[in-house]
C-alpha positions as CSV (number, residue, x, y, z in Angstrom):
1,M,-0.1,0.1,0.3
2,A,1.0,3.4,-0.5
3,R,3.6,5.2,2.1
4,L,2.1,9.0,3.1
5,H,4.3,11.7,4.5
6,V,2.9,14.5,6.0
7,V,5.8,17.4,6.4
8,A,4.8,20.8,8.0
9,V,6.8,23.4,8.9
10,A,5.3,25.0,11.7
11,N,5.8,25.8,15.9
12,K,4.4,23.4,18.4
13,L,0.8,23.1,17.5
14,P,-2.2,24.0,20.1
15,A,-3.3,21.5,21.8
16,W,-7.0,20.9,20.1
17,A,-5.7,21.0,16.8
18,E,-2.7,18.4,17.5
19,A,-5.1,16.1,19.3
20,A,-7.8,16.4,16.3
21,R,-4.9,16.0,13.9
22,D,-3.5,12.9,15.9
23,E,-7.1,11.2,16.1
24,Y,-7.4,11.1,12.1
25,L,-4.2,9.9,12.0
26,K,-5.0,6.5,14.5
27,R,-8.2,6.0,12.9
28,R,-6.4,5.7,9.3
29,P,-7.6,2.1,7.8
30,R,-4.5,-0.2,8.0
31,G,-2.2,0.3,4.8
32,Y,-2.3,3.8,4.4
33,E,0.9,4.5,6.5
34,V,1.3,8.4,8.0
35,R,4.5,9.5,8.6
36,L,4.0,12.8,10.3
37,V,7.3,15.7,10.3
38,Q,7.3,19.0,12.1
39,L,10.2,21.3,11.3
40,K,10.4,24.0,13.4
41,P,10.4,27.5,11.1
42,S,13.8,28.0,11.3
43,A,14.6,24.2,10.0
44,A,12.4,25.1,6.7
45,G,15.2,24.6,4.6
46,K,15.6,20.9,5.4
47,L,12.4,20.6,4.3
48,R,13.3,18.5,1.4
49,K,15.4,16.2,3.4
50,E,12.6,15.3,4.6
51,I,11.0,13.7,1.7
52,P,12.5,10.6,0.2
53,A,13.2,9.8,-2.9
54,N,11.2,8.2,-6.0
55,T,7.9,10.1,-3.7
56,R,4.9,12.3,-5.6
57,L,5.4,16.1,-4.1
58,V,2.3,18.0,-3.6
59,A,2.3,21.1,-2.2
60,L,0.0,22.5,-0.1
61,D,-1.1,26.4,-1.6
62,E,-3.7,28.9,-1.6
63,H,-3.4,29.2,-5.6
64,G,-3.5,25.2,-6.1
65,K,-6.1,22.9,-7.5
66,D,-9.4,22.0,-6.1
67,L,-9.8,18.3,-6.0
68,T,-13.0,16.5,-5.5
69,T,-12.8,13.5,-2.1
70,K,-12.9,11.1,-5.1
71,Q,-10.0,13.2,-7.2
72,F,-7.9,13.3,-3.7
73,A,-8.0,9.5,-3.1
74,A,-6.4,9.0,-6.4
75,L,-3.2,10.3,-4.9
76,L,-3.0,7.7,-2.4
77,G,-2.5,5.2,-4.8
78,E,1.5,5.9,-5.0
79,P,4.0,7.5,-2.0
80,T,3.1,10.9,-1.8
81,A,4.4,13.5,0.6
82,F,1.8,16.8,1.3
83,V,4.0,19.4,2.2
84,I,2.4,22.5,4.6
85,G,4.3,25.6,4.7
86,G,4.6,27.9,7.2
87,A,3.3,31.6,8.1
88,D,5.4,32.6,4.8
89,G,4.1,29.4,2.7
90,L,6.7,27.4,1.0
91,D,9.7,28.1,-1.1
92,P,9.3,28.9,-4.6
93,A,11.4,26.1,-5.9
94,L,9.8,24.0,-4.2
95,K,6.4,24.3,-5.1
96,K,8.2,24.8,-8.8
97,E,9.3,20.9,-8.0
98,A,5.9,20.3,-6.9
99,S,3.8,17.2,-9.4
100,L,0.5,19.1,-8.0
101,L,-0.2,22.4,-6.3
102,L,-3.3,21.4,-4.0
103,R,-5.4,24.1,-1.9
104,L,-7.7,22.4,0.7
105,S,-10.7,25.6,1.1
106,A,-10.6,28.8,-0.9
107,L,-11.0,30.4,2.6
108,T,-7.8,31.1,4.4
109,L,-7.0,28.4,7.2
110,P,-4.8,29.2,10.3
111,H,-1.4,26.4,10.3
112,A,-3.1,24.3,13.0
113,L,-6.6,24.0,11.2
114,A,-5.0,22.9,8.2
115,Q,-3.0,19.9,9.5
116,V,-6.3,18.7,10.9
117,V,-8.2,19.3,7.7
118,L,-5.3,17.8,6.2
119,C,-5.5,14.9,8.1
120,E,-8.9,14.5,7.9
121,Q,-9.1,13.7,4.3
122,L,-6.6,11.5,4.3
123,Y,-8.2,9.4,6.2
124,R,-11.7,9.9,4.7
125,A,-9.7,9.3,1.5
126,A,-8.5,5.8,2.7
127,T,-11.7,4.6,3.7
128,L,-13.1,5.3,1.0
129,L,-10.7,3.6,-1.0
130,T,-11.1,0.7,1.3
131,G,-15.3,0.7,0.8
132,H,-15.7,2.2,4.5
133,P,-19.3,3.8,4.7
134,Y,-17.7,6.8,6.1
135,H,-17.8,8.8,2.7
136,R,-21.3,9.8,1.5
137,E,-21.8,11.2,-1.9
């Protein structure tokens, strides 16, 4: 099954966001491993080193593409790293390297909530792919 990575540039999340994010990561179906990497903003330059070779890079960006849940679920078919930038966004070179720029919402989301939404969508997409009735159309 796919190996998934969530790489986020952030200071420590508030307890409520960390608990919600971790709950969705814990609920994911078997076979959809998620490796969570949190980098402090001062270490953002090391972000690329946290993404394994032969892994599709998906950069979260406010100007990215909107996907349906089914389209998002298709991303889970191969090793993929979802990268969330810090307060100043992502390095333009990293965004250029990404195979997809993805936006979670047309609304501006605080960093902590973006992590929660992304992890909930990973959970939802994995349940859809495994035939669980969590997702409804």
